[in-house]
C-alpha positions in Angstrom: -16.0 -32.7 12.8 -13.9 -32.1 15.9 -14.9 -30.1 18.9 -13.2 -26.9 17.8 -15.1 -27.0 14.5 -18.4 -27.8 16.2 -17.9 -24.8 18.5 -17.1 -22.4 15.5 -20.0 -23.7 13.4 -22.5 -23.5 16.3 -21.3 -20.0 17.1 -21.7 -19.0 13.4 -25.3 -20.3 13.4 -26.2 -18.6 16.7 -24.7 -15.2 15.7 -26.7 -15.4 12.5 -29.9 -16.2 14.4 -29.5 -14.2 17.6 -26.6 -11.8 17.3 -23.7 -11.4 19.7 -25.6 -10.6 22.9 -28.1 -13.4 22.3 -25.2 -15.9 21.8 -24.3 -17.1 25.3 -21.5 -19.5 26.1 -24.2 -21.9 27.4 -26.2 -21.7 24.1 -22.9 -22.4 22.2 -22.2 -25.4 24.4 -25.7 -26.8 24.0 -25.7 -26.3 20.2 -22.2 -27.8 19.7 -22.5 -30.6 22.3 -19.3 -29.4 23.8 -18.7 -29.0 27.5 -17.5 -25.8 29.2 -14.0 -27.3 29.6 -13.8 -28.1 25.9 -14.9 -24.6 25.0 -12.3 -22.9 27.1 -9.7 -25.4 26.1 -10.0 -24.2 22.5 -10.9 -20.5 23.1 -10.1 -18.0 25.8 -13.7 -16.9 25.9 -16.8 -15.8 23.9 -15.0 -12.9 22.1 -12.3 -15.1 20.7 -14.8 -17.8 19.6 -17.1 -15.1 18.1 -14.1 -13.7 16.2 -13.3 -17.2 14.8 -17.0 -17.6 13.8 -17.3 -14.2 12.2 -14.0 -14.7 10.3 -15.2 -18.0 9.0 -18.5 -16.5 7.8 -16.7 -13.7 6.1 -14.2 -16.0 4.4 -17.1 -18.2 3.2 -19.0 -15.2 1.8 -15.8 -14.1 -0.1 -15.1 -17.6 -1.4 -18.6 -18.0 -2.7 -18.7 -14.6 -4.3 -15.2 -15.0 -5.8 -16.3 -18.3 -7.5 -19.1 -16.5 -9.2 -16.9 -13.5 -10.1 -14.2 -15.7 -11.7 -16.5 -18.0 -13.6 -16.6 -17.9 -17.4 -18.8 -15.5 -19.1 -19.4 -11.8 -19.5 -19.1 -9.4 -16.7 -22.8 -9.0 -16.6 -23.3 -12.8 -16.5 -20.9 -13.1 -13.6 -22.6 -10.3 -11.6 -26.0 -11.7 -12.4 -24.9 -15.1 -11.1 -23.8 -13.4 -7.9 -27.0 -11.4 -7.5 -29.4 -14.2 -8.3 -27.7 -17.0 -6.4 -29.7 -18.9 -3.8 -29.6 -17.3 -0.4 -31.4 -17.7 2.9 -32.9 -14.3 2.5 -35.2 -14.2 5.4 -32.3 -15.0 7.8 -30.4 -12.1 6.4 -26.8 -12.0 5.4 -24.6 -13.7 8.0 -22.1 -10.9 7.7 -24.4 -8.0 7.0 -26.6 -8.7 10.0 -23.6 -8.2 12.2 -23.5 -4.5 11.2 -26.7 -4.1 13.2 -25.2 -5.6 16.3 -23.9 -2.9 18.6 -21.6 -5.2 20.5 -19.9 -6.3 17.3 -19.6 -2.8 15.9 -18.1 -1.5 19.2 -15.4 -4.1 19.2 -12.6 -3.3 16.7 -11.5 -7.0 16.5 -15.0 -8.3 15.8 -15.8 -5.5 13.4 -12.7 -5.9 11.3 -13.8 -9.1 9.4 -17.1 -7.4 8.6 -15.4 -4.2 7.3 -12.8 -6.2 5.4 -15.5 -8.3 3.7 -17.6 -5.4 2.5 -14.4 -3.5 1.4 -13.3 -6.7 -0.5 -16.7 -7.1 -2.1 -17.0 -3.5 -3.2 -13.4 -3.6 -4.6 -14.0 -6.9 -6.4 -17.2 -5.6 -8.0 -15.4 -2.3 -8.9 -12.8 -4.4 -10.7 -15.4 -6.4 -12.6 -17.4 -3.4 -13.6 -14.2 -1.6 -14.8 -13.4 -4.7 -16.8 -16.8 -4.4 -18.4 -16.2 -0.7 -19.2 -12.7 -1.5 -20.6 -14.0 -4.3 -22.9 -16.9 -2.1 -24.1 -19.5 -4.4 -22.5 -20.8 -1.8 -20.1 -21.1 2.0 -20.3 -21.1 3.2 -16.8 -19.3 6.4 -15.7 -18.2 5.3 -12.2 -17.5 1.6 -11.6 -16.7 2.3 -7.9 -20.0 4.1 -7.2 -21.9 1.3 -9.1 -20.2 -1.4 -7.1 -21.1 0.4 -3.9 -24.7 0.6 -5.1 -24.7 -3.2 -5.9 -23.5 -4.1 -2.4 -26.1 -1.7 -0.9 -28.9 -3.2 -2.9 -28.0 -6.7 -1.9 -27.9 -5.8 1.8 -30.9 -3.6 1.6 -32.8 -6.4 -0.2 -32.2 -8.6 2.9 -33.6 -5.9 5.2 -36.7 -5.3 3.1 -37.4 -9.0 2.7 -37.1 -9.6 6.4 -39.3 -6.7 7.2 -42.0 -7.9 4.8 -41.4 -11.6 5.6 -41.0 -12.5 1.9 -37.9 -13.5 0.0 -39.7 -12.2 -3.1 -38.8 -8.7 -2.1 -35.1 -9.5 -2.3 -35.6 -11.1 -5.7 -37.4 -7.9 -6.9 -34.5 -5.8 -5.7 -32.1 -8.0 -7.7 -34.3 -7.7 -10.7 -34.3 -3.9 -10.4 -30.6 -3.5 -10.1 -30.0 -6.0 -13.0 -32.4 -4.0 -15.1 -30.3 -0.9 -14.4 -27.1 -2.7 -15.2 -28.7 -4.1 -18.4 -29.6 -0.6 -19.5 -25.9 0.2 -19.1 -24.9 -2.7 -21.4 -23.4 -1.6 -24.6 -24.8 -3.9 -27.4 -21.9 -3.1 -29.7 -19.4 -4.2 -27.1 -21.0 -7.5 -26.3 -19.3 -10.6 -27.6 
């Protein structure tokens, strides 16, 4: 891994652990093993490096979700795979946690990849749910509202799990939302 990549990866980790304010250039340099000169050779400063790190985290989240959404199987099976996948629940969502960071939310450039990721995720889930309705697999009146609820439950599950100090809370939230989706499954429309 070259110095630029080490800087981005170290910043991603620190943002996830400490947030923007707690991620100092010195901490980034120490974590990455890069000197100050190297950092400023690759990035004009902390905001540019943070943007690269946030963008990378957002891209990774979308890629992983998209792999689950485009896998073979029913709509419900693909959504289940997404909801039940292994996550570092007690650390929180690397993108979702940024919404609680006032410095990130106050900066339009830093906020943009966060907004785009949640918009993409909601749109992608809406499309999947609409596919389930169209094929008769699901009987839900409003795929967009249900998609928004799914995203909110995943993110809220992180918050509750962190508050209680137990990943089990997140798992229970996923079980709950899947039970609701399962109740909307149309047995006659299943293949």
